[in-house]
C-alpha positions in Angstrom: -25.3 0.8 18.9 -25.1 -1.5 15.9 -26.0 1.4 13.5 -23.6 3.7 15.2 -20.7 1.3 15.0 -21.4 0.4 11.4 -21.3 4.0 10.3 -18.3 4.9 12.4 -15.4 5.2 10.0 -13.0 2.4 11.0 -9.3 2.1 10.2 -7.8 -1.4 10.2 -4.1 -1.5 11.1 -3.7 -5.3 11.6 -5.0 -7.5 8.8 -3.3 -10.5 7.1 -4.7 -10.5 3.6 -4.2 -14.3 3.3 -6.3 -14.7 6.4 -9.3 -13.1 4.7 -9.7 -16.1 2.4 -13.3 -17.3 2.9 -14.1 -20.9 2.1 -16.3 -19.8 -0.9 -13.4 -18.0 -2.6 -11.0 -20.8 -1.6 -13.2 -23.3 -3.6 -13.6 -20.9 -6.5 -9.8 -20.4 -6.8 -9.1 -24.1 -6.3 -11.4 -24.8 -9.3 -9.8 -22.1 -11.4 -6.3 -23.4 -10.7 -7.0 -27.1 -10.6 -6.0 -27.4 -6.9 -7.4 -30.4 -5.0 -8.7 -29.5 -1.5 -9.1 -31.9 1.4 -12.7 -30.8 1.8 -15.8 -32.1 0.0 -17.7 -28.9 0.4 -17.6 -25.3 1.5 -19.5 -26.3 4.7 -16.8 -28.9 5.5 -14.1 -26.4 4.9 -15.7 -23.8 7.2 -16.1 -26.5 9.9 -12.3 -27.1 9.6 -11.8 -23.4 10.5 -11.3 -24.5 14.1 -8.1 -24.8 16.1 -6.6 -24.9 19.5 -3.7 -22.6 19.4 -1.6 -20.4 17.0 0.3 -23.3 15.5 -2.8 -25.3 14.6 -4.2 -22.2 13.0 -1.0 -21.6 11.0 -1.1 -25.1 9.7 -4.6 -24.5 8.3 -3.7 -21.0 7.2 -0.8 -22.2 5.0 -2.9 -25.0 3.6 -5.5 -22.5 2.5 -2.9 -20.5 0.7 -2.3 -23.3 -1.8 -5.1 -22.0 -4.0 -3.3 -18.6 -4.5 -1.3 -19.1 -7.7 -1.6 -16.0 -10.0 -1.7 -12.3 -9.8 -5.4 -12.5 -10.5 -5.9 -14.7 -7.5 -4.2 -12.2 -5.2 -6.2 -9.4 -6.7 -9.5 -11.3 -6.2 -8.5 -12.2 -2.6 -7.8 -8.6 -1.7 -10.9 -7.2 -3.5 -13.1 -9.7 -1.8 -12.0 -8.5 1.6 -12.0 -4.8 0.6 -15.6 -5.0 -0.5 -16.7 -6.7 2.8 -14.7 -4.2 4.8 -16.2 -1.2 2.9 -19.7 -2.5 3.6 -18.9 -2.5 7.3 -17.8 1.1 7.4 -14.0 0.5 7.1 -12.3 3.5 5.3 -8.7 2.4 5.4 -7.0 -1.0 5.5 -3.4 -1.9 6.2 -2.7 -5.4 5.0 0.2 -7.6 6.0 1.2 -10.2 3.4 3.7 -13.1 3.7 5.9 -13.4 0.6 8.0 -16.2 2.1 4.9 -18.4 2.5 4.3 -18.0 -1.3 7.9 -18.2 -2.2 8.3 -21.7 -0.8 5.4 -22.7 -3.0 7.1 -21.4 -6.1 5.0 -18.2 -6.3 7.5 -15.3 -6.8 7.2 -11.9 -5.3 6.3 -10.1 -8.6 3.1 -12.2 -8.9 2.0 -11.2 -5.4 2.9 -7.6 -5.8 1.1 -7.3 -9.2 -2.1 -8.7 -7.8 -2.2 -6.7 -4.6 -1.1 -3.5 -6.3 -3.9 -3.8 -8.8 -6.4 -4.5 -6.0 -5.2 -1.4 -4.1 -5.9 0.8 -7.1 -9.3 -0.7 -7.7 -10.2 -0.3 -4.0 -9.4 3.4 -4.2 -11.2 4.0 -7.5 -14.3 1.8 -6.9 -14.7 2.1 -3.1 -12.9 5.2 -2.0 -11.0 2.9 0.3 -7.3 3.7 1.0 -4.9 1.0 1.8 -1.4 0.4 3.0 0.9 -2.6 2.4 3.1 -4.3 5.1 5.5 -6.9 3.9 5.8 -9.4 6.8 8.7 -11.7 7.6 8.0 -15.2 9.0 9.7 -15.4 12.4 9.8 -19.2 12.4 12.1 -19.2 9.4 15.7 -18.1 9.1 16.5 -14.5 9.4 18.8 -14.9 6.4 15.8 -15.8 4.3 14.0 -12.7 5.5 17.0 -10.6 4.5 17.0 -12.2 1.1 13.3 -11.4 0.6 13.8 -7.8 1.7 16.6 -7.4 -0.9 14.5 -9.2 -3.6 11.8 -6.6 -2.9 14.1 -3.7 -4.1 11.9 -2.9 -7.1 9.0 -2.5 -4.7 10.5 -0.7 -1.7 8.7 2.6 -2.5 5.4 0.7 -2.5 5.9 -0.8 1.0 4.4 1.3 3.8 6.1 -0.9 6.4 7.7 -4.2 7.1 6.5 -6.5 9.8 7.1 -9.7 11.7 4.5 -12.5 12.2 3.9 -16.2 12.4 4.7 -18.5 15.3 6.0 -16.4 18.2 7.1 -18.9 20.8 10.9 -19.4 20.6 11.3 -16.8 17.9 12.2 -13.6 19.6 12.4 -10.3 17.7 16.1 -10.2 18.4 16.5 -12.9 15.8 15.7 -10.3 13.1 17.7 -7.3 14.3 19.8 -7.0 11.2 16.9 -7.3 8.9 15.0 -4.5 10.6 18.2 -2.4 10.7 18.4 -2.8 6.9 14.8 -1.7 6.5 15.5 1.3 8.7 18.4 2.3 6.5 16.1 2.1 3.5 13.6 4.4 5.3 10.9 1.7 5.6 8.8 1.9 8.8 8.7 -1.1 11.0 6.0 -3.0 13.0 6.1 -6.4 14.7 3.9 -9.0 16.4 4.9 -9.3 20.0 3.3 -10.2 23.3 0.5 -12.3 21.9 1.8 -15.8 22.9 5.3 -14.6 23.6 6.4 -12.9 26.8 6.5 -9.1 27.5 10.2 -9.2 26.9 9.5 -9.8 23.2 7.6 -6.4 23.2 10.7 -4.7 24.7 13.0 -6.4 22.1 10.7 -5.2 19.3 11.0 -1.6 20.6 14.7 -1.6 21.4 16.2 -3.8 18.7 13.7 -3.5 15.8 12.8 0.1 16.5 9.1 -0.5 15.6 6.5 2.3 15.6 3.6 -0.1 16.5 3.2 -3.4 18.4 0.8 -5.9 16.8 -1.1 -7.6 19.7 0.9 -6.7 22.8 -1.7 -7.9 25.2 0.8 -9.6 27.5 2.4 -6.2 28.4 0.2 -6.1 31.5 2.4 -8.7 33.1 5.2 -6.1 33.2 4.2 -2.8 34.9 7.4 -1.1 33.9 6.7 -2.0 30.3 3.1 -0.7 30.5 4.5 2.6 31.8 6.9 2.8 29.0 4.3 2.1 26.3 2.0 4.7 27.8 4.8 7.4 28.1 6.1 6.7 24.6 2.6 6.6 23.1 3.2 3.2 21.4 0.1 2.0 19.6 -1.0 -1.6 20.2 -3.1 -3.2 17.3 -5.2 -5.5 19.4 -7.3 -8.3 17.7 -10.1 -9.3 20.2 -11.8 -12.2 18.3 -8.5 -13.5 17.2 -7.3 -13.7 20.8 -10.3 -15.7 21.8 -10.1 -18.1 18.9 -6.4 -18.7 19.5 -6.9 -19.2 23.2 -4.9 -16.2 24.3 -7.9 -15.6 26.5 -10.7 -18.1 27.2 -13.5 -15.7 26.5 -13.8 -12.1 25.4 -15.2 -11.0 28.8 -11.8 -12.0 30.2 -9.8 -10.0 27.7 -7.4 -7.4 29.1 -8.7 -4.7 26.7 -10.4 -2.7 29.5 -7.3 -2.8 31.6 -5.2 -1.7 28.7 -7.4 1.3 28.2 -7.5 2.1 31.9 -3.7 2.0 31.9 -3.7 4.9 29.4 -2.4 2.9 26.5 -3.1 3.7 22.8 -5.3 0.8 21.6 -6.9 0.0 18.2 -9.3 -2.8 17.3 -8.5 -5.1 14.3 -9.7 -8.3 12.7 -6.3 -10.1 12.2 -7.5 -13.0 10.0 -11.2 -12.4 9.7 -12.1 -15.5 7.7 -10.7 -17.7 10.4 -11.4 -15.8 13.6 -15.1 -15.1 13.4 -15.5 -11.8 11.6 -14.3 -8.5 10.4 -13.9 -5.1 11.9 -17.6 -4.5 12.6 -17.8 -7.9 14.3 -14.9 -7.1 16.5 -16.4 -3.7 17.5 -19.8 -5.2 18.2 -18.2 -8.1 20.2 -16.4 -5.6 22.4 -19.5 -3.5 23.0 -21.3 -6.6 24.2 -18.5 -7.9 26.3 -17.4 -4.6 27.9 -20.4 -2.3 27.6 -18.3 0.5 26.1 -20.1 3.7 25.2 -19.9 5.6 21.9 -17.1 7.8 23.3 -14.8 4.8 23.8 -15.3 3.6 20.2 -14.7 7.1 18.9 -11.4 7.2 20.9 -10.4 3.8 19.4 -11.2 4.9 15.9 -9.4 8.2 16.3 -6.2 6.4 17.6 -6.2 4.2 14.5 -6.4 7.2 12.3 -3.5 8.9 14.0 -1.4 5.7 13.8 -2.1 4.8 10.2 0.4 4.9 7.3 -1.4 7.6 5.4 -0.5 11.0 3.9 -1.2 14.1 6.0 -4.0 15.0 3.5 -5.6 11.6 3.9 -5.3 11.7 7.7 -7.0 15.1 7.7 -9.8 13.7 5.6 -10.2 10.7 7.9 -10.4 13.0 10.9 -13.1 15.1 9.3 -15.0 11.9 8.4 -14.9 10.7 12.0 -16.0 14.1 13.3 -18.9 14.2 10.8 -20.0 10.7 11.7 -20.6 11.6 15.4 
């Protein structure tokens, strides 16, 4: 099964590029930029990649970002992940990035966009890997700041495949960002949002009704609301589920207790993703393999999951057709 899952063409819809920062690269960028880290070694830094909930993870996550200073840093960050993903059989990556988290550090949007844009071009040319870019708003900051970032991104609107909503979910409902997402809709930018990870099912409903999203990131708590499950099934809403992330952030205690099998049995459209692979125990292949071990899924189930991701991806019709063919050829 390992060989099958490795060669299966995988499409990743839920990745935070800042969350792909491995300790080795963190130290290299810290040295390049003269940034002092609170760790004496790579091993000590990796040991610190442990946390009890979403907020404790976010504290570490934002600390790690301190080494990202230049366009070259963002390019190297993205390419480091793209190469690892490509080696695992990933054929398309959709990366969230958090401009506000860099803005508050004095790193302006053009720096981030230059580095990520260059990495996307290199990924296509060197690896044959297509990518999409999702500009995410931090839900634990003011909506007015999110709106300001969206307007500041005017020179790059055509480069954005979507906008998203992430960070600490508790106490920060999607409704807080209704006007921001309405503005994005008027600009013709697709919308996605994290909902139903730590937050209640009602947040999923708000994301659908008020933010008009086309995908829900996470969404695992939908099972608490049978009417919501029926709606998600009937409307064909895709959930970008992140199994290893859910275990590491204590959404579930262990993977065997994850609701993924129930989500599939309910007829929901599910995809597997890595979320923040450097912090959560692995990339796409690791998540696929972990699910096979935990649930005993057969090849047909993984083919279904991979196919759903292809259909939900922000790609051209031509690229989607090519990905469908590649999936068919692989099995």
